[in-house]
ZAMARKE-394211 format. One line per field, with one value per residue (C-alpha): residue in one letter; residue number from 1; x, y, z. Coordinates in steps of 0.2 Angstrom, whole numbers. Example, Ala and Ser with C-alpha at 12.3 -4.5 7.8 and 13.67 -1.06 7.14 Angstrom:
% ZAMARKE-394211
type: (A/S)
seq: (1/2)
px: (62/68)
py: (-22/-5)
pz: (39/36)
//
This chain:
% ZAMARKE-394211
type: (M/A/K/K/F/F/L/L/L/F/T/L/S/H/L/L/Y/P/A/N/N/V/F/R/I/I/A/S/A/N/I/N/N/E/I/D/P/C/G/W/K/K/K/P/T/G/G/L/A/R/R/A/T/V/I/D/D/F/K/N/D/V/K/N/H/Y/I/V/D/A/G/N/L/L/F/K/K/Q/V/L/E/P/G/I/S/R/E/V/A/L/I/N/A/D/V/I/L/K/T/F/D/K/M/G/C/H/A/F/S/P/G/E/K/D/F/S/A/G/K/D/F/I/L/E/A/Y/K/N/T/N/F/P/F/V/S/C/N/I/Y/D/L/N/G/N/L/L/F/D/P/Y/V/I/Y/E/S/K/G/V/K/I/G/F/I/G/L/S/S/V/F/I/S/E/D/I/D/I/K/N/P/M/E/A/L/Q/S/I/L/D/E/I/T/L/K/T/D/I/R/V/L/L/F/S/S/N/N/E/D/M/K/K/L/Q/A/E/N/L/D/L/S/M/V/I/R/S/K/N/K/Q/K/S/L/D/G/G/K/G/I/P/T/Y/S/L/G/D/R/G/R/T/L/Y/A/L/D/L/E/I/N/D/S/S/L/E/F/I/D/I/P/S/C/E/R/A/I/S/E/S/N/I/N/L/N/K/M/K/K/G/D/M/L/V/D/L/K/T/L/F/R/D/N/P/D/A/L/G/R/V/F/E/Y/E/H/N/I/E/E/A/N/Q/Q/L/E/N/A/V/N/K/I/T/M/S/K/V/D/L/G/K/K/I/D/S/R/V/D/I/L/K/I/V/D/E/G/K/I/K/I/K/G/M/S/S/P/Q/M/N/L/D/Q/N/Y/N/H/D/H/D/H/D/G/D/G/Y/P/D/H)
seq: (1/2/3/4/5/6/7/8/9/10/11/12/13/14/15/16/17/18/19/20/21/22/23/24/25/26/27/28/29/30/31/32/33/34/35/36/37/38/39/40/41/42/43/44/45/46/47/48/49/50/51/52/53/54/55/56/57/58/59/60/61/62/63/64/65/66/67/68/69/70/71/72/73/74/75/76/77/78/79/80/81/82/83/84/85/86/87/88/89/90/91/92/93/94/95/96/97/98/99/100/101/102/103/104/105/106/107/108/109/110/111/112/113/114/115/116/117/118/119/120/121/122/123/124/125/126/127/128/129/130/131/132/133/134/135/136/137/138/139/140/141/142/143/144/145/146/147/148/149/150/151/152/153/154/155/156/157/158/159/160/161/162/163/164/165/166/167/168/169/170/171/172/173/174/175/176/177/178/179/180/181/182/183/184/185/186/187/188/189/190/191/192/193/194/195/196/197/198/199/200/201/202/203/204/205/206/207/208/209/210/211/212/213/214/215/216/217/218/219/220/221/222/223/224/225/226/227/228/229/230/231/232/233/234/235/236/237/238/239/240/241/242/243/244/245/246/247/248/249/250/251/252/253/254/255/256/257/258/259/260/261/262/263/264/265/266/267/268/269/270/271/272/273/274/275/276/277/278/279/280/281/282/283/284/285/286/287/288/289/290/291/292/293/294/295/296/297/298/299/300/301/302/303/304/305/306/307/308/309/310/311/312/313/314/315/316/317/318/319/320/321/322/323/324/325/326/327/328/329/330/331/332/333/334/335/336/337/338/339/340/341/342/343/344/345/346/347/348/349/350/351/352/353/354/355/356/357/358/359/360/361/362/363/364/365/366/367/368/369/370/371/372/373/374/375/376/377/378/379/380/381/382/383)
px: (-103/-87/-94/-110/-101/-90/-105/-114/-99/-95/-113/-114/-98/-104/-120/-109/-100/-99/-86/-79/-69/-64/-47/-44/-27/-26/-12/0/16/27/21/39/41/24/15/3/-11/-2/-6/-12/-19/-37/-36/-24/-25/-17/-10/-7/-21/-34/-26/-29/-48/-50/-41/-53/-67/-59/-56/-74/-82/-70/-63/-49/-39/-20/-12/4/16/26/40/47/38/51/60/58/76/88/102/100/113/119/109/92/83/90/85/67/66/72/59/46/52/51/33/28/35/26/10/11/14/-1/-12/-6/4/6/21/32/44/58/62/76/72/69/88/92/98/108/107/110/95/83/89/86/69/66/71/60/44/32/28/38/50/51/63/70/84/92/107/121/139/142/129/115/97/93/75/64/60/41/28/13/-3/-18/-36/-51/-40/-33/-14/-8/10/17/34/46/56/65/73/92/98/115/120/137/132/120/119/103/102/94/75/69/82/79/60/60/72/59/43/41/44/31/19/19/15/1/-15/-13/3/5/21/26/38/47/50/56/46/59/58/39/39/50/39/23/33/37/19/23/12/7/-10/-7/7/7/20/29/41/28/18/2/-14/-21/-39/-38/-25/-22/-17/-7/-4/-15/-4/-8/1/-5/0/12/13/-1/-15/-25/-29/-33/-43/-40/-52/-47/-62/-55/-66/-53/-35/-30/-37/-31/-38/-49/-47/-65/-62/-51/-64/-77/-66/-63/-81/-85/-70/-75/-93/-88/-77/-91/-103/-91/-90/-109/-107/-124/-134/-136/-146/-133/-124/-106/-101/-112/-106/-88/-88/-77/-65/-54/-45/-62/-70/-55/-57/-75/-71/-57/-69/-82/-70/-64/-82/-85/-68/-71/-89/-83/-70/-83/-96/-83/-73/-71/-57/-60/-51/-61/-55/-60/-50/-53/-44/-39/-47/-52/-69/-60/-59/-41/-39/-35/-21/-12/-14/-6/9/11/9/23/34/30/34/51/54/49/61/76/85/91/93/86/70/68/67/51/39/27/40/28/17/30/32/48/40/53/68/77/79/66/47/35/21)
py: (71/60/50/46/41/29/22/18/10/-1/-6/-12/-21/-29/-36/-44/-56/-60/-50/-64/-72/-56/-49/-31/-24/-5/-1/13/15/30/42/50/61/70/75/88/88/89/97/113/125/123/104/98/79/68/71/60/67/64/47/43/47/36/22/23/21/7/-2/0/-11/-26/-33/-42/-27/-24/-7/-10/1/-6/6/23/30/41/51/58/58/43/53/67/80/90/106/113/102/86/93/96/79/71/80/75/57/57/64/50/37/44/45/27/21/30/23/6/0/-19/-20/-9/-15/-2/3/12/29/24/22/39/45/30/13/20/32/18/6/19/22/3/3/18/12/-1/-8/-21/-17/-33/-37/-54/-47/-32/-36/-27/-29/-43/-54/-51/-47/-30/-35/-50/-57/-57/-55/-67/-62/-74/-69/-81/-96/-88/-84/-70/-66/-50/-52/-38/-37/-24/-23/-21/-3/4/8/10/2/-12/-27/-30/-48/-54/-52/-68/-79/-71/-73/-91/-96/-91/-95/-113/-109/-95/-105/-119/-106/-96/-96/-79/-72/-54/-48/-29/-26/-11/-17/-11/-17/-30/-39/-38/-47/-61/-62/-65/-78/-88/-91/-91/-96/-78/-72/-54/-41/-23/-13/3/12/11/27/21/18/1/-2/-20/-34/-38/-55/-68/-65/-50/-35/-17/-1/13/29/41/55/47/55/39/25/7/-6/-23/-36/-55/-66/-84/-99/-113/-109/-123/-113/-97/-80/-73/-54/-49/-31/-39/-51/-37/-26/-39/-42/-23/-19/-34/-29/-11/-18/-29/-15/-4/-17/-17/1/6/-9/-18/-32/-37/-54/-51/-68/-66/-48/-53/-70/-64/-54/-66/-53/-45/-62/-67/-52/-56/-74/-66/-54/-68/-79/-66/-63/-82/-85/-70/-76/-93/-86/-76/-90/-102/-90/-97/-85/-67/-51/-35/-17/0/16/34/50/60/76/92/84/72/78/78/67/79/69/65/83/88/78/85/103/99/94/110/121/113/117/135/136/132/148/148/162/149/147/166/168/159/160/148/133/121/122/122/103/96/80/74/77/90/103/115/116/109/121)
pz: (29/29/44/35/20/30/40/23/15/30/33/15/16/32/24/10/21/39/48/59/45/36/39/34/29/31/20/15/5/-2/11/8/24/21/37/31/18/1/-16/-23/-11/-18/-15/-2/1/13/30/45/55/42/39/58/56/41/50/64/53/44/60/67/55/55/71/63/56/53/49/38/28/13/13/8/23/32/18/1/-5/-6/2/15/12/28/31/36/24/32/50/44/36/52/62/50/51/70/69/57/69/84/74/67/85/91/77/81/66/65/52/43/29/26/8/0/6/24/25/19/36/38/47/64/62/57/71/84/77/78/96/101/93/98/81/71/57/46/31/26/14/23/33/42/36/48/39/52/48/54/58/59/42/46/60/63/71/76/77/77/74/58/57/46/42/36/26/23/7/-4/-21/-20/-18/-14/4/12/29/25/13/3/-3/-19/-15/-24/-16/2/0/-6/9/22/12/17/35/36/25/38/52/43/34/26/19/15/6/10/-5/-10/-27/-44/-60/-64/-47/-48/-65/-57/-42/-53/-64/-48/-43/-25/-11/-6/-3/-7/-11/-5/-15/-13/-24/-38/-37/-47/-38/-41/-47/-42/-39/-57/-64/-54/-36/-31/-30/-25/-27/-17/-24/-16/-3/8/-1/-2/11/6/15/8/15/14/17/21/22/17/20/7/-7/-16/-14/-29/-32/-34/-41/-54/-60/-60/-70/-83/-85/-86/-99/-110/-111/-115/-129/-136/-136/-145/-159/-161/-166/-159/-165/-148/-156/-169/-168/-168/-173/-189/-191/-191/-199/-213/-202/-193/-182/-176/-173/-163/-152/-150/-144/-132/-124/-122/-114/-102/-96/-94/-85/-73/-70/-65/-54/-45/-44/-37/-26/-8/-2/-8/-8/-9/-9/-3/-4/2/-4/11/5/15/20/31/49/57/73/87/96/79/74/91/87/69/76/89/75/65/80/81/63/65/80/69/64/46/32/20/30/33/15/14/29/20/18/26/11/-2/-5/-14/-20/-32/-20/-31/-17/-26/-21/-34/-29)
//
């Protein structure tokens, strides 16, 4: 069933635009140390092995694809206290790194929680994996960047760059510079080198507001730290928040025909049209033939809303009609109908065997600890 669904989805998307100028970003964020399907027992969602299956389906339809993560991948807590929970978290983090290597990650931008085990742990992880860690504002205490600020790939003559960035957080062994200043210091450089620029940003709300106010030359922002799931890219620079715990996988397709022009977020335009039409129809109060301008000619507030909704529809239609470079979006919830990829499931199971082999009175009290998820990091299972 799942295979047929994906085949239909990607066949339809292939008919909408030619695949050779479409670049698919397969994105995740806020996985937070989760390796198994997560949720209530009746509806577990997510898991690395299911993720791998969907990634394979996403990759099959578009040759130019990139797998990225925007941060808060490795841990769920900001600080790992000594004890059995730390050891379990470290094993899970190792499982995640191995599976992301196996799935072929193209860029990972560490966020605050990824440093929970300390600088040495993440530097060792970086050394032992085959995919790039990127950040343009995370430094060691000697003033050296921990990772490259960005990574660039080229396909079909189009160059795409992934930039890593994080909001400031407190850490004893690293120095996080002002994110806006760090980004602006390298943006001219990467703009000269690339046609598409994707920012992987572990961002608080204040920094997102600052970013949008700057109107920087970015094609897209993929955001961690925020747990919401985006319906579209919104106003300004198209920005996507992807939820948490790895329960949903996003495919963001960038169709590029002229690198000098901005990208138009198609889902945002379509939602603006849909919501404005819904509001106009509500104002008609069941009489679909009524002329709203006549109906509300003596009500300035209501008449103003009519003009606003009609303007939104006209503006969105113009954007759709004139769009040269486009962003479209697909997302899949990793429910129980999704098969688990066998080789990834094997890595996950090997990690779980290590955990079961650890001797601890705390773990002996609960033989089902693998199913009791502590999502908020308070040390107590949430379900």
